[in-house]
All heavy atoms as an XYZ file, in Angstrom:
924
protein
N       0.778     -1.186      0.018
C      -0.005      0.045      0.005
C       0.767      1.284     -0.024
O       2.081      1.142      0.304
N       0.136      2.309     -0.311
C       0.834      3.684     -0.303
C       0.349      4.506      0.844
O      -0.897      4.373      1.193
C       0.573      4.337     -1.632
C       1.176      3.758     -2.905
C       0.485      2.787     -3.625
C       2.465      3.931     -3.166
C       1.066      2.188     -4.696
C       3.124      3.417     -4.202
C       2.360      2.555     -4.974
O       2.980      1.910     -6.032
N       1.136      5.395      1.348
C       0.681      6.337      2.334
C       0.404      7.609      1.494
O       1.217      8.039      0.728
C       1.656      6.618      3.399
C       1.951      5.603      4.442
C       3.084      5.952      5.262
C       0.653      5.348      5.180
N      -0.769      8.268      1.725
C      -1.072      9.481      1.024
C      -1.117     10.611      1.956
O      -1.694     10.465      3.148
C      -2.486      9.392      0.372
C      -2.606      8.382     -0.915
C      -4.092      8.464     -1.391
C      -1.583      8.892     -1.971
N      -0.495     11.725      1.513
C      -0.644     12.905      2.338
C      -2.061     13.387      2.282
O      -2.738     13.389      1.242
C       0.260     14.045      1.535
C      -0.022     15.376      2.145
C       0.558     15.597      3.571
O       1.540     14.935      3.910
O      -0.061     16.432      4.281
N      -2.684     13.670      3.519
C      -4.046     13.984      3.639
C      -4.508     15.173      2.760
O      -5.531     15.214      2.209
C      -4.297     14.364      5.101
C      -3.220     13.578      5.810
C      -2.102     13.585      4.882
N      -3.531     16.026      2.452
C      -3.772     17.367      1.580
C      -4.126     16.813      0.215
O      -4.881     17.559     -0.533
C      -2.627     18.263      1.684
N      -3.535     15.688     -0.214
C      -3.745     15.230     -1.526
C      -5.243     14.848     -1.807
O      -5.787     15.079     -2.850
C      -2.866     14.020     -1.871
C      -1.372     14.527     -1.984
C      -3.120     13.357     -3.163
C      -0.381     13.355     -2.083
N      -5.937     14.291     -0.712
C      -7.263     13.851     -0.840
C      -8.280     15.081     -0.806
O      -9.401     14.866     -1.098
C      -7.592     12.862      0.248
C      -6.702     11.579      0.043
C      -6.959     10.500      1.171
O      -7.329     10.924      2.232
O      -6.697      9.308      0.909
N      -7.785     16.268     -0.338
C      -8.681     17.447     -0.319
C      -9.013     17.855     -1.755
O      -8.300     17.790     -2.624
C      -7.873     18.571      0.385
C      -7.565     18.205      1.841
C      -8.745     18.376      2.755
O      -9.643     19.259      2.493
O      -8.812     17.586      3.718
N     -10.283     18.356     -1.757
C     -10.651     18.932     -3.132
C      -9.767     20.125     -3.533
O      -9.338     20.927     -2.663
C     -12.098     19.329     -2.986
C     -12.329     19.402     -1.459
C     -11.261     18.519     -0.847
N      -9.437     20.272     -4.793
C      -8.653     21.297     -5.237
C      -9.406     22.617     -5.138
O     -10.499     22.734     -5.612
C      -8.170     21.042     -6.652
C      -7.472     22.331     -7.297
C      -7.321     19.819     -6.741
N      -8.807     23.686     -4.469
C      -9.421     24.987     -4.602
C      -9.122     25.661     -5.917
O      -7.889     25.984     -6.153
C      -8.806     25.799     -3.457
C      -9.556     27.160     -3.223
O      -9.622     27.864     -4.295
O      -9.906     27.522     -2.199
N     -10.051     25.889     -6.736
C      -9.839     26.371     -8.059
C      -9.218     27.662     -8.103
O      -8.347     28.063     -8.943
C     -11.159     26.275     -8.885
C     -11.617     24.924     -9.196
C     -13.023     24.955     -9.900
C     -10.629     23.964     -9.918
N      -9.552     28.562     -7.268
C      -9.048     29.919     -7.178
C      -7.570     29.902     -6.922
O      -6.792     30.493     -7.602
C      -9.801     30.794     -6.223
C      -9.255     32.234     -6.180
C      -9.869     33.225     -5.272
O     -10.349     32.737     -4.129
O      -9.972     34.367     -5.595
N      -7.215     29.134     -5.884
C      -5.806     29.023     -5.419
C      -4.970     28.309     -6.619
O      -3.866     28.729     -6.975
C      -5.603     28.280     -4.027
C      -6.127     29.178     -2.983
C      -4.198     27.872     -3.810
C      -6.225     28.435     -1.686
N      -5.522     27.272     -7.192
C      -4.849     26.677     -8.291
C      -4.581     27.658     -9.345
O      -3.620     27.719    -10.054
C      -5.786     25.486     -8.819
C      -5.014     24.638     -9.808
O      -3.841     24.219     -9.450
O      -5.624     24.253    -10.844
N      -5.547     28.548     -9.647
C      -5.429     29.598    -10.733
C      -4.369     30.683    -10.294
O      -3.585     31.023    -11.130
C      -6.813     30.289    -10.944
C      -6.688     31.385    -11.920
C      -8.146     32.174    -12.092
N      -8.661     32.604    -10.810
C      -8.158     33.743    -10.117
N      -7.261     34.547    -10.644
N      -8.753     34.075     -8.989
N      -4.419     31.094     -9.087
C      -3.428     31.980     -8.507
C      -2.055     31.519     -8.697
O      -1.074     32.289     -8.911
C      -3.727     32.326     -7.070
C      -5.009     33.264     -6.857
C      -5.313     33.327     -5.380
C      -4.593     34.744     -7.423
N      -1.823     30.199     -8.464
C      -0.512     29.718     -8.443
C       0.216     29.653     -9.887
O       1.436     29.413     -9.966
C      -0.501     28.187     -7.985
C      -0.664     28.223     -6.476
C      -0.528     26.791     -5.824
N      -0.325     26.899     -4.480
C      -0.710     25.898     -3.663
N      -1.021     24.763     -4.184
N      -0.333     26.055     -2.403
N      -0.604     30.047    -10.814
C       0.091     30.199    -12.202
C       0.805     31.494    -12.352
O       1.491     31.776    -13.230
C      -1.028     30.191    -13.283
C      -1.634     28.816    -13.409
S      -2.998     28.837    -14.559
C      -3.761     27.205    -14.423
N       0.689     32.348    -11.311
C       1.410     33.676    -11.214
C       2.680     33.476    -10.498
O       2.905     32.593     -9.750
C       0.564     34.745    -10.391
C      -0.694     35.045    -11.264
O      -0.769     35.825    -12.138
N      -1.870     34.412    -10.744
N       3.633     34.447    -10.762
C       4.973     34.400    -10.119
C       4.871     34.577     -8.643
O       5.544     34.057     -7.808
C       5.798     35.435    -10.838
C       6.364     35.163    -12.122
C       7.357     33.998    -12.108
O       8.261     34.119    -11.375
O       7.170     33.243    -13.042
N       3.785     35.454     -8.269
C       3.477     35.708     -6.898
C       2.042     35.726     -6.621
O       1.390     36.449     -7.395
C       4.060     37.034     -6.521
C       5.654     37.176     -6.601
C       6.129     38.526     -6.312
N       7.487     38.660     -6.755
C       8.028     39.665     -7.322
N       7.342     40.725     -7.379
N       9.244     39.651     -7.676
N       1.590     35.005     -5.576
C       0.135     35.085     -5.280
C       0.039     35.044     -3.764
O       0.902     34.620     -2.996
C      -0.455     33.770     -5.904
N      -1.142     35.574     -3.354
C      -1.481     35.549     -1.912
C      -2.940     35.298     -1.763
O      -3.785     35.682     -2.526
C      -1.104     36.953     -1.275
C      -1.841     38.046     -1.901
C      -1.208     36.928      0.294
N      -3.290     34.454     -0.679
C      -4.618     34.123     -0.297
C      -4.744     34.013      1.183
O      -3.690     33.957      1.913
C      -5.132     32.868     -0.978
C      -4.332     31.613     -0.684
C      -4.494     30.830      0.198
C      -3.232     31.210     -1.483
N      -3.557     29.777      0.205
C      -2.754     30.023     -0.843
C      -2.536     31.653     -2.702
C      -1.699     29.260     -1.399
C      -1.462     30.921     -3.108
C      -1.086     29.761     -2.508
N      -5.918     33.897      1.665
C      -6.080     33.656      3.182
C      -6.298     32.319      3.474
O      -6.928     31.590      2.783
C      -7.208     34.472      3.732
C      -7.027     36.026      3.689
C      -8.378     36.743      4.242
C      -5.740     36.451      4.399
N      -5.680     31.818      4.603
C      -5.937     30.431      4.954
C      -6.152     30.452      6.488
O      -5.481     31.029      7.304
C      -4.602     29.607      4.807
C      -4.574     28.281      5.415
N      -5.308     27.163      4.970
C      -3.930     27.873      6.481
C      -5.193     26.128      5.796
N      -4.264     26.628      6.714
N      -7.363     29.724      6.813
C      -7.613     29.586      8.249
C      -7.077     28.182      8.782
O      -7.616     27.161      8.059
C      -9.173     29.751      8.522
C      -9.572     31.285      8.275
C     -10.970     31.478      8.628
O     -11.507     30.894      9.616
O     -11.625     32.302      8.008
N      -6.457     28.174      9.771
C      -6.020     26.861     10.359
C      -4.862     27.025     11.314
O      -4.653     28.102     11.822
N      -4.163     25.989     11.540
C      -3.099     25.925     12.428
C      -1.754     25.863     11.710
O      -1.582     25.061     10.697
C      -3.159     24.674     13.384
O      -4.470     24.747     13.997
C      -2.151     24.652     14.342
N      -0.880     26.655     12.142
C       0.426     26.654     11.568
C       1.499     26.615     12.779
O       1.506     27.502     13.493
C       0.640     27.898     10.726
C       2.007     28.104      9.957
C       2.136     27.202      8.890
N       3.469     27.407      8.235
C       4.011     26.579      7.454
N       3.362     25.575      7.007
N       5.089     26.801      6.918
N       2.269     25.602     12.754
C       3.202     25.465     13.790
C       2.563     25.542     15.269
O       3.198     26.298     16.121
C       4.460     26.287     13.703
C       5.304     25.836     12.555
O       5.231     24.644     12.148
O       6.143     26.635     12.098
N       1.408     25.026     15.414
C       0.741     25.057     16.662
C      -0.061     26.296     16.961
O      -0.658     26.388     18.024
N      -0.074     27.327     15.996
C      -0.721     28.556     16.283
C      -1.968     28.469     15.376
O      -1.884     28.488     14.139
C       0.233     29.754     15.945
C      -0.529     31.051     16.092
C       1.422     29.786     16.846
N      -3.130     28.674     15.982
C      -4.293     28.700     15.185
C      -4.830     30.116     14.910
O      -4.611     30.991     15.789
C      -5.474     28.067     16.090
C      -6.831     28.035     15.443
C      -7.461     26.704     15.523
N      -8.734     26.577     14.765
C      -8.851     26.211     13.491
N      -7.666     25.907     12.828
N      -9.958     26.155     12.816
N      -5.199     30.363     13.670
C      -5.546     31.607     13.325
C      -5.772     31.754     11.786
O      -6.014     30.695     11.116
N      -5.798     32.983     11.310
C      -5.965     33.278      9.902
C      -4.561     33.745      9.476
O      -3.975     34.529     10.105
C      -6.975     34.296      9.669
O      -8.247     33.977     10.108
C      -7.178     34.555      8.161
N      -4.139     33.175      8.281
C      -2.839     33.453      7.738
C      -2.977     33.933      6.315
O      -3.832     33.488      5.502
C      -1.959     32.193      7.674
C      -1.795     31.558      9.053
C      -2.613     30.711      9.606
C      -0.800     31.826      9.992
N      -2.181     30.292     10.857
C      -1.076     31.092     11.080
C       0.301     32.537      9.938
C      -0.230     31.066     12.234
C       1.195     32.577     11.047
C       0.921     31.815     12.197
N      -2.249     34.942      5.906
C      -2.054     35.374      4.503
C      -0.884     34.446      4.075
O       0.142     34.480      4.565
C      -1.625     36.902      4.455
N      -1.205     33.742      3.052
C      -0.303     32.697      2.429
C       0.323     33.451      1.213
O      -0.242     33.713      0.196
C      -0.852     31.352      2.068
C       0.167     30.467      1.505
C      -1.608     30.757      3.319
N       1.636     33.814      1.269
C       2.345     34.372      0.302
C       3.201     33.203     -0.510
O       3.966     32.539      0.103
C       3.433     35.472      0.682
C       2.708     36.640      1.047
C       2.347     36.883      2.391
C       2.503     37.708      0.135
C       1.853     38.142      2.857
C       1.895     38.833      0.521
C       1.500     39.092      1.909
N       2.757     32.921     -1.831
C       3.483     31.927     -2.583
C       4.227     32.535     -3.670
O       3.679     33.218     -4.550
C       2.238     31.030     -3.147
C       2.874     29.791     -3.785
O       3.921     29.155     -3.411
O       2.204     29.458     -4.920
N       5.556     32.376     -3.617
C       6.359     32.942     -4.679
C       7.020     31.857     -5.532
O       7.311     30.721     -4.969
C       7.577     33.678     -4.045
C       7.142     34.995     -3.262
C       6.760     34.643     -1.809
C       8.271     36.060     -3.293
N       7.173     32.094     -6.710
C       7.841     31.058     -7.629
C       9.309     30.819     -7.338
O       9.875     29.776     -7.599
C       7.674     31.402     -9.122
N       9.928     31.822     -6.762
C      11.345     31.730     -6.341
C      11.739     32.781     -5.321
O      10.814     33.664     -4.947
C      12.217     32.053     -7.654
O      11.975     33.294     -8.102
N      12.771     32.638     -4.705
C      13.204     33.501     -3.654
C      13.227     34.869     -4.087
O      13.616     35.152     -5.258
C      14.549     33.068     -3.088
C      15.026     33.739     -1.933
C      16.314     33.068     -1.389
C      16.736     33.707     -0.159
N      17.984     33.038      0.334
N      12.728     35.793     -3.336
C      12.764     37.229     -3.613
C      13.274     38.046     -2.358
O      12.501     38.258     -1.456
C      11.455     37.705     -4.023
C      11.335     38.993     -4.630
N      11.008     40.184     -3.805
C      11.578     39.523     -5.931
C      11.055     41.277     -4.625
N      11.378     40.879     -5.869
N      14.552     38.379     -2.272
C      15.177     39.019     -1.250
C      14.409     40.288     -0.751
O      14.244     40.483      0.551
C      16.721     39.250     -1.491
C      17.572     38.129     -1.225
C      17.530     37.645      0.098
O      17.480     38.258      1.166
O      17.576     36.384      0.272
N      14.068     41.266     -1.605
C      13.435     42.435     -1.087
C      12.109     42.077     -0.342
O      11.819     42.762      0.744
C      13.207     43.224     -2.372
C      14.139     42.808     -3.346
C      14.295     41.341     -3.082
N      11.292     41.233     -0.888
C      10.136     40.804     -0.170
C      10.432     40.220      1.058
O       9.902     40.543      2.185
C       9.311     39.818     -1.015
C       8.125     39.142     -0.182
C       6.930     39.841     -0.072
C       8.275     37.930      0.191
C       5.960     39.305      0.690
C       7.212     37.292      0.975
C       6.136     38.016      1.160
N      11.404     39.227      1.146
C      11.746     38.548      2.343
C      12.209     39.560      3.475
O      11.834     39.475      4.627
C      12.819     37.534      2.102
O      12.438     36.568      1.253
N      13.055     40.589      3.025
C      13.604     41.582      3.925
C      12.461     42.430      4.554
O      12.516     42.791      5.815
C      14.637     42.433      3.301
C      15.871     41.655      2.960
O      16.182     40.581      3.589
N      16.579     42.047      1.973
N      11.403     42.844      3.786
C      10.307     43.514      4.333
C       9.549     42.839      5.386
O       9.232     43.216      6.405
C       9.503     44.043      3.121
C       8.129     44.548      3.649
C      10.111     45.110      2.321
N       9.248     41.537      5.011
C       8.502     40.653      5.977
C       9.283     40.527      7.246
O       8.837     40.731      8.337
C       8.176     39.392      5.325
C       7.459     38.391      6.395
C       7.114     39.507      4.187
N      10.543     40.224      7.106
C      11.427     39.914      8.300
C      11.579     41.282      9.181
O      11.732     41.165     10.375
C      12.794     39.473      7.826
C      12.772     37.992      7.343
C      14.085     37.577      6.827
C      14.015     36.153      6.196
N      15.355     35.812      5.703
N      11.498     42.313      8.474
C      11.837     43.568      9.279
C      10.533     44.133      9.844
O      10.488     44.491     11.057
C      12.334     44.661      8.301
O      13.614     44.180      7.709
C      12.567     45.954      8.944
N       9.371     44.227      9.129
C       8.198     44.899      9.535
C       7.190     44.009     10.110
O       6.261     44.491     10.765
C       7.542     45.661      8.425
C       8.526     46.803      7.897
C       9.189     46.672      6.752
C       8.539     47.973      8.669
C      10.070     47.687      6.316
C       9.362     48.957      8.269
C      10.215     48.856      7.106
O      11.056     49.825      6.782
N       7.324     42.692      9.916
C       6.348     41.709     10.538
C       7.029     40.684     11.462
O       6.623     39.525     11.482
C       5.558     41.016      9.330
C       4.633     42.013      8.610
C       4.309     41.353      7.256
C       3.386     42.211      9.429
N       8.096     41.181     12.010
C       8.964     40.350     12.853
C       8.042     39.619     13.979
O       7.252     40.341     14.558
C      10.006     41.137     13.531
C      11.131     40.380     14.184
C      12.127     41.208     14.752
C      13.266     40.318     15.033
N      14.574     40.839     14.813
N       8.165     38.320     14.074
C       7.389     37.554     15.074
C       5.974     37.182     14.606
O       5.273     36.614     15.363
N       5.580     37.670     13.445
C       4.220     37.424     13.014
C       4.240     36.662     11.710
O       3.169     36.645     11.003
C       3.550     38.834     12.745
C       3.335     39.560     14.030
C       2.745     40.869     13.736
N       2.455     41.494     14.984
C       1.186     41.559     15.492
N       0.136     40.929     15.009
N       1.125     42.175     16.666
N       5.262     35.831     11.466
C       5.414     35.148     10.173
C       6.008     33.807     10.489
O       6.548     33.553     11.446
C       6.017     35.797      8.994
C       7.509     35.961      9.280
C       8.374     34.901      9.028
C       8.082     37.152      9.859
C       9.822     35.078      9.170
C       9.408     37.199     10.119
C      10.220     36.153      9.793
O      11.582     36.253     10.043
N       5.696     32.951      9.582
C       6.296     31.443      9.619
C       6.815     31.156      8.246
O       6.162     31.341      7.274
C       5.073     30.573     10.003
C       5.445     29.281     10.762
C       6.437     29.431     11.829
O       6.201     30.262     12.810
O       7.481     28.876     11.755
N       8.054     30.865      8.222
C       8.681     30.447      6.910
C       9.838     29.621      7.360
O      10.779     30.017      8.038
C       9.038     31.667      6.143
S       9.922     31.372      4.549
N       9.981     28.383      6.755
C      11.126     27.604      6.968
C      12.356     28.230      6.302
O      12.294     28.728      5.169
C      10.921     26.184      6.424
C       9.861     25.473      7.253
C       9.988     23.841      6.759
N      10.631     23.495      5.603
C      10.075     22.911      4.571
N       8.793     22.632      4.545
N      10.804     22.609      3.406
N      13.531     28.230      6.896
C      14.696     28.841      6.389
C      15.124     28.228      4.912
O      15.584     29.046      4.188
C      15.764     28.559      7.307
C      15.052     28.361      8.675
C      13.650     27.728      8.385
N      14.827     26.963      4.838
C      15.192     26.388      3.458
C      14.100     26.501      2.430
O      14.261     26.030      1.436
C      15.608     24.867      3.787
C      14.326     24.090      4.253
O      13.500     24.688      4.958
O      14.329     22.874      3.903
N      13.040     27.242      2.750
C      11.924     27.337      1.861
C      11.406     28.799      1.860
O      10.305     29.258      2.312
C      10.778     26.465      2.368
C       9.521     26.511      1.418
O       9.719     26.972      0.276
O       8.443     25.935      1.787
N      12.342     29.694      1.386
C      12.177     31.181      1.489
C      11.209     31.659      0.468
O      11.319     32.869      0.144
C      13.663     31.848      1.391
C      13.512     33.082      2.112
O      12.785     33.360      2.942
O      14.516     33.914      1.756
N      10.331     30.946     -0.136
C       9.335     31.472     -1.072
C       7.848     31.008     -0.809
O       7.021     31.297     -1.460
C       9.704     31.065     -2.404
C       9.970     29.569     -2.636
C       9.041     28.643     -2.822
C      11.216     28.928     -2.499
N       9.742     27.361     -2.917
C      11.076     27.551     -2.695
C      12.627     29.353     -2.337
C      12.033     26.650     -2.710
C      13.551     28.473     -2.206
C      13.323     27.105     -2.458
N       7.660     30.498      0.540
C       6.381     30.139      0.972
C       6.229     30.638      2.385
O       6.767     30.252      3.353
C       6.163     28.687      0.945
C       6.042     28.062     -0.398
O       5.098     28.480     -1.203
N       7.066     27.314     -0.784
N       5.562     31.749      2.545
C       5.308     32.533      3.814
C       3.990     32.495      4.215
O       2.997     32.604      3.498
C       5.756     33.965      3.588
C       7.136     34.164      3.083
C       7.652     33.899      1.926
C       8.205     34.661      4.007
N       9.074     34.308      1.938
C       9.399     34.766      3.177
C       8.274     35.008      5.269
C      10.595     35.137      3.624
C       9.444     35.460      5.818
C      10.633     35.408      5.048
N       3.800     32.263      5.561
C       2.534     32.398      6.332
C       2.574     33.597      7.267
O       3.463     33.581      8.086
C       2.333     31.106      7.123
C       1.849     29.945      6.256
C       2.810     29.224      5.567
C       0.587     29.507      6.167
C       2.398     28.207      4.784
C       0.145     28.373      5.451
C       1.092     27.713      4.657
O       0.711     26.645      3.912
N       1.816     34.584      7.035
C       1.944     35.839      7.820
C       0.591     35.998      8.612
O      -0.520     35.834      8.007
C       2.177     37.076      6.864
C       2.271     38.320      7.774
C       3.449     36.833      6.110
N       0.687     36.352      9.856
C      -0.566     36.517     10.698
C      -1.392     37.550      9.992
O      -1.021     38.583      9.521
C      -0.265     36.973     11.994
C       0.323     36.034     12.970
C       0.594     36.607     14.405
O       0.004     37.677     14.653
O       1.497     36.060     14.990
N      -2.701     37.222     10.026
C      -3.825     38.045      9.437
C      -4.770     38.430     10.400
O      -5.456     37.597     10.843
C      -4.494     37.424      8.218
C      -5.508     38.273      7.548
C      -6.861     38.206      7.851
C      -5.358     39.205      6.546
N      -7.481     39.114      7.156
C      -6.647     39.652      6.216
C      -4.264     39.629      5.772
C      -6.754     40.725      5.264
C      -4.422     40.599      4.908
C      -5.681     41.110      4.620
N      -4.681     39.682     10.904
C      -5.545     40.190     11.906
C      -5.816     41.667     11.766
O      -5.142     42.292     10.933
C      -5.192     39.650     13.314
C      -3.744     40.049     13.642
O      -3.368     41.202     13.295
N      -3.015     39.268     14.279
N      -6.400     42.341     12.695
C      -6.662     43.725     12.661
C      -5.321     44.485     12.634
O      -5.351     45.625     12.063
C      -7.672     44.155     13.795
N      -4.358     43.994     13.374
C      -3.192     44.726     13.477
C      -2.271     44.543     12.220
O      -1.470     45.533     11.977
C      -2.358     44.172     14.729
C      -3.036     44.430     16.010
C      -2.257     43.784     17.265
O      -1.047     43.566     17.017
O      -2.942     43.346     18.099
N      -2.394     43.564     11.572
C      -1.466     43.187     10.449
C      -2.072     43.531      8.951
O      -1.301     43.593      8.068
C      -0.919     41.887     10.489
O      -1.917     40.930     10.346
C      -0.203     41.680     11.800
N      -3.426     43.417      8.896
C      -4.108     43.368      7.687
C      -3.658     44.548      6.727
O      -3.373     44.266      5.585
C      -5.624     43.463      7.814
N      -3.534     45.799      7.215
C      -3.254     46.911      6.291
C      -1.790     46.848      5.813
O      -1.628     46.977      4.615
C      -3.481     48.250      7.053
C      -3.330     49.413      6.160
C      -3.794     50.705      6.798
O      -4.443     50.672      7.894
O      -3.456     51.765      6.103
N      -0.932     46.454      6.706
C       0.580     46.401      6.285
C       0.680     45.214      5.309
O       1.355     45.332      4.193
C       1.389     46.101      7.496
C       2.938     45.878      7.098
C       3.454     47.096      6.267
C       3.690     45.772      8.486
N       0.147     44.018      5.648
C       0.260     42.820      4.798
C      -0.407     43.243      3.314
O       0.196     42.806      2.307
C      -0.481     41.619      5.369
C      -0.599     40.527      4.427
C       0.242     41.214      6.671
N      -1.512     43.870      3.267
C      -2.075     44.223      2.082
C      -1.189     45.214      1.341
O      -1.095     45.042     -0.007
C      -3.524     44.999      2.336
O      -4.281     43.963      3.032
C      -4.117     45.319      0.972
N      -0.482     46.200      1.942
C       0.391     47.100      1.228
C       1.554     46.310      0.716
O       2.055     46.612     -0.440
C       0.823     48.188      2.191
C      -0.210     49.250      2.289
C       0.399     50.539      3.080
N       0.333     50.141      4.443
C       1.202     50.702      5.392
N       2.073     51.575      4.986
N       1.220     50.426      6.630
N       2.093     45.372      1.474
C       3.196     44.549      1.000
C       2.839     43.788     -0.260
O       3.612     43.802     -1.208
C       3.623     43.593      2.126
C       4.662     42.620      1.559
C       4.353     44.398      3.202
N       1.670     43.203     -0.225
C       1.212     42.359     -1.487
C       0.961     43.240     -2.638
O       1.470     42.921     -3.806
C      -0.208     41.768     -1.067
N       0.466     44.475     -2.435
C       0.240     45.387     -3.560
C       1.662     45.971     -4.133
O       1.868     45.950     -5.360
C      -0.588     46.621     -3.140
C      -0.894     47.543     -4.224
C      -1.873     48.667     -3.688
C      -2.232     49.594     -4.860
N      -3.160     50.538     -4.508
N       2.424     46.291     -3.230
C       3.872     46.805     -3.563
C       4.672     45.719     -4.344
O       5.356     46.243     -5.349
C       4.624     47.206     -2.274
C       6.022     47.632     -2.591
N       6.323     48.984     -3.033
C       7.256     47.078     -2.558
C       7.640     49.202     -3.351
N       8.219     47.949     -2.891
N       4.646     44.480     -4.040
C       5.457     43.594     -4.717
C       4.579     42.797     -5.847
O       5.168     41.858     -6.409
C       5.933     42.523     -3.701
C       7.072     43.129     -2.871
C       6.860     43.457     -1.630
C       8.346     43.316     -3.421
C       7.819     43.942     -0.774
C       9.307     43.795     -2.635
C       9.062     44.175     -1.361
N       3.401     43.317     -6.161
C       2.724     42.839     -7.306
C       2.185     41.358     -7.144
O       2.122     40.636     -8.129
N       1.660     40.986     -5.909
C       1.038     39.722     -5.841
C      -0.377     39.691     -6.482
O      -1.076     40.651     -6.246
C       0.957     39.312     -4.294
C       2.245     38.858     -3.782
C       3.264     39.898     -3.401
C       2.437     37.576     -3.589
C       4.405     39.409     -2.875
C       3.756     37.122     -3.063
C       4.595     38.012     -2.643
N      -0.659     38.573     -7.018
C      -1.987     38.253     -7.515
C      -2.685     37.971     -6.224
O      -2.188     37.103     -5.410
C      -2.100     37.218     -8.491
N      -3.845     38.554     -6.039
C      -4.537     38.337     -4.803
C      -5.909     37.613     -4.875
O      -6.685     37.924     -5.751
C      -4.987     39.754     -4.134
S      -3.551     40.741     -3.752
N      -6.148     36.726     -3.998
C      -7.451     35.938     -4.004
C      -8.580     36.828     -3.560
O      -8.339     37.850     -2.863
C      -7.272     34.723     -3.018
N      -9.736     36.557     -4.018
C     -10.919     37.258     -3.572
C     -11.073     37.259     -2.198
O     -11.364     38.291     -1.454
C     -12.170     36.745     -4.242
C     -12.195     37.010     -5.757
O     -11.506     37.931     -6.277
O     -12.863     36.245     -6.391
N     -10.745     36.204     -1.486
C     -10.825     36.121     -0.030
C      -9.861     37.088      0.676
O     -10.134     37.737      1.736
C     -10.546     34.722      0.441
O      -9.174     34.375      0.198
N      -8.663     37.306      0.096
C      -7.747     38.241      0.641
C      -8.288     39.666      0.606
O      -8.298     40.366      1.503
C      -6.378     38.145     -0.188
C      -5.384     38.949      0.305
C      -4.471     38.614      1.428
C      -5.003     40.165     -0.254
C      -3.524     39.421      1.804
C      -4.006     41.021      0.125
C      -3.226     40.590      1.216
N      -8.756     40.112     -0.672
C      -9.396     41.344     -0.701
C     -10.554     41.559      0.162
O     -10.703     42.663      0.758
C      -9.820     41.523     -2.215
C      -8.683     41.614     -3.319
C      -9.234     41.578     -4.597
C      -8.167     41.080     -5.665
N      -8.762     41.058     -6.973
N     -11.420     40.635      0.242
C     -12.612     40.725      1.028
C     -12.237     40.702      2.530
O     -12.730     41.468      3.381
C     -13.629     39.625      0.868
N     -11.167     40.047      2.937
C     -10.689     39.864      4.310
C     -10.128     41.277      4.768
O     -10.323     41.596      5.922
N      -9.425     41.983      3.940
C      -9.002     43.203      4.257
C     -10.060     44.191      4.546
O     -10.153     44.945      5.548
C      -8.138     43.840      3.150
C      -7.623     45.197      3.449
C      -6.690     45.486      4.431
C      -8.081     46.329      2.766
C      -6.295     46.694      4.767
C      -7.657     47.613      2.999
C      -6.695     47.794      4.080
N     -11.208     44.277      3.762
C     -12.324     45.074      4.018
C     -13.017     44.628      5.303
O     -13.350     45.568      6.075
C     -13.264     45.020      2.797
C     -12.814     45.598      1.543
C     -13.753     45.310      0.346
C     -13.076     45.775     -0.868
N     -13.917     45.295     -2.016
N     -13.033     43.491      5.659
C     -13.737     42.924      6.837
C     -12.823     43.474      8.031
O     -13.433     43.944      9.070
C     -13.838     41.464      6.884
C     -14.553     40.928      8.096
C     -15.916     41.308      8.181
O     -16.596     41.468      7.109
O     -16.451     41.321      9.243
N     -11.521     43.226      8.019
C     -10.684     43.652      9.137
C     -10.731     45.178      9.367
O     -10.711     45.626     10.597
C      -9.201     43.276      8.845
C      -9.013     41.787      9.092
C      -9.237     41.265     10.468
O      -9.063     41.977     11.437
O      -9.632     40.032     10.541
N     -10.854     45.960      8.392
C     -10.917     47.398      8.509
C     -12.228     47.876      9.191
O     -12.246     48.883      9.897
C     -10.756     48.077      7.174
C      -9.367     47.901      6.565
C      -8.963     48.924      5.570
N      -9.008     50.200      6.170
C      -8.746     51.260      5.346
N      -8.426     51.185      4.095
N      -8.756     52.442      5.845
N     -13.308     47.067      9.078
C     -14.554     47.499      9.727
C     -14.550     47.263     11.115
O     -15.207     47.750     11.888
C     -15.730     46.639      9.034
C     -16.141     47.250      7.812
C     -17.385     46.616      7.343
N     -16.998     45.907      6.022
C     -17.575     44.856      5.587
N     -18.492     44.219      6.122
N     -17.111     44.416      4.399
N     -13.618     46.310     11.652
C     -13.678     46.010     13.125
C     -12.961     47.180     13.920
O     -12.206     47.808     13.583
C     -12.834     44.643     13.251
C     -13.597     43.585     12.685
C     -12.836     42.268     12.876
N     -13.555     41.167     12.179
C     -13.142     39.946     12.232
N     -12.174     39.627     12.811
N     -13.852     39.117     11.575
């Protein structure tokens, strides 16, 4: 028999699948990341991008998760404190944004 990663059995999210065709994409993910439950802005890059990495490391210190050997997949906390900055970073670096990301920003601003 084969062992299958549980994520493989999950239905494909068509919007995220479409977004991943871009060099840079961002969407929201609700779940647990390294034991922390919450909402995360998932930044998916086709390759390492030092200017983006430096901005996240500098301005969102302690609010992101990224394995050192995987510097192109970032999980950044998404809440009332971070939403505006995270949105500006996504716009500045030309990320394709999921509808959930755009709607989530409007929702956080209302709170």
